Each structure stands twice: as C-alpha cells, then as structure tokens.
C-alpha positions in Angstrom: 14.1 4.3 -6.9 12.7 4.3 -3.3 9.5 4.6 -1.8 8.7 8.1 -0.7 6.0 8.1 2.3 6.2 11.8 2.1 5.6 12.2 -2.0 3.0 8.9 -2.0 0.9 10.5 0.7 0.8 14.0 0.7 -2.5 14.5 1.9 -0.4 12.6 5.5 2.9 14.9 5.3 2.2 17.9 3.3 -0.9 19.6 4.2 -1.9 22.7 3.6 -1.0 25.8 5.7 -4.7 26.1 6.4 -6.3 23.4 9.0 -8.4 20.9 7.2 -10.2 17.7 8.3 -8.4 14.0 7.6 -8.6 10.4 8.6 -5.4 8.7 9.3 -5.8 5.4 8.3 -4.0 2.8 10.8 -0.7 2.5 10.7 2.9 0.6 12.2 5.1 2.4 14.1 8.4 1.9 15.8 8.2 3.9 18.9 10.3 4.9 22.6 7.8 6.5 24.8 9.3 9.0 27.9 9.2 11.8 29.4 11.6 14.9 30.4 13.0 18.0 28.5 13.0 16.8 24.8 16.1 19.3 24.9 17.8 18.1 27.7 22.1 16.5 26.3 22.4 13.3 25.5 18.6 13.0 27.9 16.3 10.4 27.1 14.5 11.8 24.4 17.5 11.8 22.1 18.9 8.9 23.9 15.0 7.6 22.1 15.3 9.4 18.7 19.0 7.3 18.1 17.1 4.1 19.2 14.4 4.6 16.2 17.0 5.5 13.8 19.1 2.5 14.2 15.8 -0.6 14.1 14.3 1.6 11.3 17.8 1.6 9.1 18.1 -2.2 10.4 14.6 -2.9 8.3 15.6 -0.6 5.2 18.8 -2.4 4.6 17.8 -5.8 6.2 18.2 -7.2 2.5 22.1 -6.7 3.3 22.6 -9.9 6.5 20.1 -11.9 4.8 17.2 -10.8 6.4 14.2 -11.8 3.8 11.1 -9.8 4.0 7.6 -11.0 2.0 6.5 -7.9 0.1 10.6 -5.8 1.7 10.5 -2.9 -1.3 13.0 -0.3 -0.9 12.0 2.7 0.5 13.6 6.2 1.8 12.6 5.7 6.0 9.8 8.1 6.9 10.5 11.4 8.9 10.3 12.0 13.0 6.9 12.0 14.6 6.3 12.8 18.1 2.9 12.3 20.6 2.6 14.3 23.9 1.5 15.2 26.8 1.8 17.9 29.6 1.1 17.3 33.2 -0.9 19.7 35.1 -2.1 21.5 32.5 -4.0 21.9 29.2 -2.0 24.2 27.5 1.6 24.2 27.3 4.2 26.0 29.5 6.9 25.8 27.9 8.8 26.7 31.9 8.3 22.8 32.3 9.8 21.2 29.6 10.8 18.8 32.0 7.5 17.4 32.8 7.1 16.4 29.1 5.2 13.0 28.6 6.1 11.6 24.7 6.0 8.9 22.5 9.2 9.0 19.5 7.8 7.6 16.5 9.4 6.6 13.1 6.7 4.8 10.5 6.9 0.8 9.1 5.8 -0.5 6.2 3.4 -2.1 5.7 5.3 -5.2 5.1 7.1 -4.9 8.4 5.4 -7.2 11.0 6.2 -7.6 14.5 9.3 -10.4 14.5 10.9 -8.3 12.1 11.0 -5.5 13.8 11.9 -7.4 16.9 14.6 -8.4 14.9 15.6 -5.0 13.8 15.9 -4.0 17.3 18.5 -7.0 18.4 20.7 -5.7 15.3 20.2 -2.7 15.5 21.6 -2.7 19.2 24.3 -5.5 17.7 25.9 -2.6 15.5 25.3 0.3 17.6 26.0 -1.0 20.2 22.7 0.3 21.6 19.9 -0.7 24.5 17.1 -0.6 22.2 14.7 -2.5 24.7 12.6 0.6 24.6 11.7 -0.1 21.1 8.2 -1.0 20.5 6.0 -2.0 17.5 3.0 0.4 17.5 -0.1 -0.4 15.3 -2.4 3.3 15.5 -4.9 3.9 14.0 -5.4 8.0 14.6 -9.0 8.1 12.6 -10.6 11.2 12.5 -7.9 14.8 12.8 -7.2 18.0 12.2 -4.1 19.3 10.5 -2.2 21.9 9.6 1.3 22.9 8.4 3.3 25.2 10.5 6.3 26.8 10.0 8.8 28.3 11.9 10.1 27.9 15.6 8.2 25.2 17.7 7.4 28.2 19.8 5.2 29.8 18.3 3.5 26.5 17.5 0.3 28.3 19.8 -0.4 30.6 17.1 -0.7 27.9 14.2 -3.3 25.6 16.9 -5.9 29.2 17.9 -6.2 28.7 14.2 -7.3 24.9 14.3 -9.2 25.1 17.3 -10.7 28.6 15.7 -11.8 25.9 12.4 -13.2 23.6 14.0 -15.4 25.6 16.0 -16.7 27.4 13.1 -17.1 24.1 11.3 -18.8 22.1 14.3 -16.1 20.0 15.3 -14.0 19.7 18.9 -10.8 18.3 20.2 -10.8 14.6 21.4 -7.7 14.6 23.6 -7.3 11.6 26.0 -4.1 9.2 26.6 -5.0 7.2 23.7 -5.7 10.5 21.4 -2.5 13.0 22.0 -1.2 16.0 20.0 1.1 14.8 16.8 3.7 16.7 14.9 5.8 15.1 11.9 9.2 17.0 12.0 9.7 17.1 8.1 13.1 19.9 8.0 16.6 18.9 9.5 17.3 21.3 12.2 20.8 20.9 12.5 20.5 22.3 8.9 17.6 24.2 8.1 17.0 27.7 10.7 14.4 27.4 12.8 11.8 30.6 10.9 11.9 27.7 7.4 11.0 25.1 10.2 8.3 22.4 8.6 6.2 20.5 11.0 3.0 19.1 10.5 0.5 19.6 13.9 -2.6 17.3 14.1 -5.1 17.0 16.6 -7.8 14.2 17.3 -11.5 15.4 17.0 -14.9 14.4 16.5 -18.3 16.0 15.6 -19.6 18.8 18.5 -22.6 17.3 20.1 -23.9 21.1 20.2 -22.2 24.3 19.7 -19.7 26.2 20.9 -17.4 23.2 22.3 -13.8 23.9 20.7 -11.5 23.1 23.3 -8.4 25.1 23.1 -5.1 23.1 23.4 -1.7 23.9 22.6 1.7 22.2 21.8 4.7 22.2 23.3 8.5 22.9 22.9 11.9 22.6 21.1 12.3 19.5 20.7 15.7 19.7 18.0 
C-alpha cells in the first residue's frame, strides 16, 4: 500500500478544530514563488500549481522511467500547500488580491535529493511541454507553530485566525511572522469536487513564547486560492 503522509503524520495534516501548539520538523518541498491574484485565470499561481504537480508526479513515477532513487518507496503525492504574504497591510484586504506574494509547495519524501528533484523538473518539462524553470528544491524547518483546522471558504478564515490569536494570548504565546516565517495553509479538499462550505484547510502560524503578557498580534489569512 502506498505511503500516505496525511495518514502517517496526522499531527501535521489533521489537526483539531481548535488551536494547538506544534513543533514542525524539517521537511523538503517542491516550491514555486510568485505574486498576484491566485484566482486569475491562467495566471502565475495556476501555472505554479501545474509545475508542482508535474514535477511531483515525475518523481512518484520515476521508476517507470528507469530512474533509480535510493530508498524509494511508493507514496501518495502530498496535498498542495501555500505560504502567503500581502504587501501594505498586517491583515488581509480582499479587495487587493493582486498584492499577494506566495510560495506554493508540495512536500517531497525524504529520499528525494536536490539532484533527484532537478531530474524530475527536467522530465516534467519534457513530458508536459511546460516551462518548469521556476521550480526549486526548498528545505524548510518551521519550528514552533500554532495550527487549527478551518472548515469553509477561504474568505471566512479571519474568524478561525481570531480563535488562534486568542488562544495564543491566553497561553503565553505570540505570532512570530517575518519574511522567513509566514502564514501557511494546507489544502485537504479538492475545490473542483467539494462545495466551499465543506472545504478543509489547515491554517498554521509561526509563534514564539511571549516575553510579557498581552502581546498577541492579530494576523489574518488570504483569499480564495481555488
């Protein structure tokens, strides 16, 4: 049976519908960076997602192409994830989706090296006739975070984030956003098949222990990426 990251690492992919503190280990990702409205038809975000899936499936089926990877095992391609920022505001202005900066990612198994990933990017480009030059091999250790399951459309995320922020204040933590530590979402629902009210999205924020009380910083999420 194929290894399923969502089932094997439930603490990372199936959090409760209430906030929890977690230490996220170092992982490897296929990543594409970009900016702009994620809903723009044929835009940079949609192109990034296509690149990520093309490279990810090239790795998953590498054995069919005679590519031998030490430690390889069959696995389910992990879910799409995204790291988000918006210029000019600490919160989210849904009227300015074009101002988003994002890093779209898909997790890679630990046996995938940078050299294996470079091969997969080239193989994907040839098979799909797609420019995959924006894809990068991205190791990341998020460390201490708060996370919670959000159910429903992305536009309703601020209410979930408010619950997370309140939890931090009550438990001696604060958000720790920076250019390196970002609002993180993991998309568990296929937006093409599931109605918005049933979408499941993991929301994860970087945090640190408060040096003093009542220092929680409110931070919202982004807009619809479906």
